[in-house]
FINU-244353 format. One record per atom (N, C-alpha, C): x, y, z. Coordinates in pm, whole numbers, plus 50000, padded with zeros to 5 digits. Layout:
XYZ
...
END
This chain:
549103037653101
549303033553244
548163022353308
548623014053385
547593003653411
547623004553568
546253005153636
546183003153762
545712988953813
546262985053906
545852970753970
545482973354118
544252971954141
543762974254281
542672963554330
542562960554441
541602950254487
540162956754460
539162948654423
537852952254392
536992949354502
536842959754596
535902959854718
536172946654792
537362941954811
537732929354882
536922918554848
536522918354730
535562906654675
536262894054634
535812883454666
536322868954621
535302862154555
535522855654432
534612847654367
535102833254381
534432824054296
534822810454311
536062808154247
536432818954173
537842816954105
538802825354195
538642832154301
539522836854390
539382852354389
540362859054433
540312873054444
539902880854314
539262891354332
538932899254202
539892911954208
540602913554092
541332924854078
540902932753962
540832946153989
540602953753855
541732958153785
541872954953659
543012958153576
542472965553443
542562977853451
542012986553357
542852998753335
542933005853228
543663018153212
543033027553294
543813037453346
543513048353430
543323059953338
542053064553324
541813076353237
541423088553310
541693098253288
541323111753364
539733113953316
539053121453396
537803123653388
537413130553245
538333139653195
538223144753061
538473136552943
538993125752972
539403117952849
538363108652782
537393108852855
536103098452801
534943105152825
533893101652751
532463105752754
531733093752805
531353092352935
530623081652995
529253081852950
528823069452877
527523067652826
526533059752940
527143051353022
526423042953108
527183044553246
526743050553344
527473049053475
526803041153586
527493029353587
526803016053665
527123021253810
528123029953830
528333032853980
527233041354047
526463048153973
525333055853992
524033049553994
523923037353938
522753027653910
522323023054045
521083024854096
520773018254208
519863005754175
519652997254276
519012985254272
517492988554247
516802982454159
515402985154122
514742982554260
513692989154289
512862989054415
511552980654391
511242979054268
509842971854233
510032957354247
510842951454316
510932936554310
510082929754410
509882916154391
509022909054470
509602908254600
508852904954706
509352903554840
510332891154850
511202890954943
512162880554950
511552866954948
512402856754898
511842843454882
512332834155002
511372832755099
511722825455213
511012811655186
511642800955242
511182788655246
511492781355387
510652771155405
510852761955526
511322748555494
512422743855568
512902729755531
513612724455671
513042713455703
513812707855835
513542715455964
512312723855953
511952730456066
512602743056068
513342748955965
513892760655992
513372770955879
513842782355871
513422792455761
514722794555683
514572794455556
515882796955466
515392807955371
516422815655311
516102825055210
517032822455103
516312822354970
516862821654842
517082835854809
518162842054773
518262856054736
517892859054593
517392870954584
517032875554435
518212873554339
518062868454229
519072867354131
519832881454094
518882892154093
519622904054066
520652909454166
520552902354280
521742904754386
522862897454376
522842888354271
524082878254269
524812882754155
526242879154177
527292881554051
526802874453938
526822879453825
526382872953710
527262862653664
528592862553695
529482852553668
529142839053753
529052842753873
528662830853966
527412824853924
526222832253884
525002828853845
525272820653719
525892824153622
526142816753502
526812805353506
527892804153604
528562790853637
527562781253704
526542786753777
525722777253853
524452770053770
524212777853643
523172771653566
523352757753537
522352749153562
522312735353522
523142726253631
523512733453755
524202727353854
523462730053974
522582722554000
521572724054137
522512728754262
523512721754302
524032723354428
524822737554432
525562739654317
526182753454302
525242763754291
523922761554226
522922772154232
522292775954370
522242764754459
521762766654590
522922773254665
523982770454658
525022777354710
525232791854663
524882795454543
525022808954488
523862816754542
522592811754544
521552818454597
521252819854756
521822811454824
521792812954990
522602821755030
522152829955135
523032839955209
524222831355259
525532837855266
526562830155323
526382823155436
525782829955547
525692823255653
524692811455680
523892808555558
523012796855564
523762785655479
524722788755394
525022777955301
525492765555361
526442764255438
527082751855499
525862744855569
525102750655637
523952743655730
522872736955632
522392744855523
521502739155448
522182727655359
523282731155311
523792721555213
524252708855275
524492709955417
524772695055481
523512688655485
522312692955488
521022685455487
520842676755342
520242664255357
519932657855248
518582662055186
518452665055067
517152670555008
517052661754896
515792655754889
515202645754770
515082657054645
515272650854533
515182657454413
513742664854381
512552655954432
511392662754415
511192675154494
511732674354615
511692687554682
512642699954625
513732696654579
514662706654517
513812711354389
513302703354309
512552707454199
511332716554224
510622713354330
509472720854384
510102734454434
511232735254516
511722747254551
512242755754468
513002749654352
513422758754234
512322763054139
511312755954139
510072759154045
509412770054112
509202771454243
508502780254317
509162792754306
510692791854332
511642803154310
511422811054170
511492802454062
511322808153937
510112816453932
508962808453966
507572815953962
507582828354042
508132828954154
508222840954236
508742852154184
509932848854104
510642860954048
510382860953901
509452854353850
508922855153722
510222850853619
510792839353647
512002834853566
511512823153483
511982824153357
511832812753277
512692800953327
512352787353294
513082777053334
514522777553324
515162784653224
516602787653227
517122797953319
516332803553380
516592814153486
516702828353445
516252831453313
516152844853281
515032850053298
514732863253332
513622868653342
512562867853242
511382862753258
510372860753165
509792875853100
509362873752976
509022887752914
507452892352975
END
């Protein structure tokens, strides 16, 4: 038997997210990793705020971003900014012209702040 249900009313760049998975009773499987019980790590750096055009903007911590959206944004600066900005700030900031030297500074400081390697992966 297969259940199809909306997943937290979530939408992605590809559209609505649907869960399509077999429905198994609690006694049918031995769970090894329960992600539903896993909480966000609390030892993260403070939020990354920056100033541009006289306003304060936030780039969200990558661990709070959907992995598929983050993967799709790699190597695409506009999509990366769209993915990391809070939804309420996206349209406003992306409407501003930003020179590439400023964007490179911003993303470099962001990577340093969260200890990310140039490809966006947490550094060892």
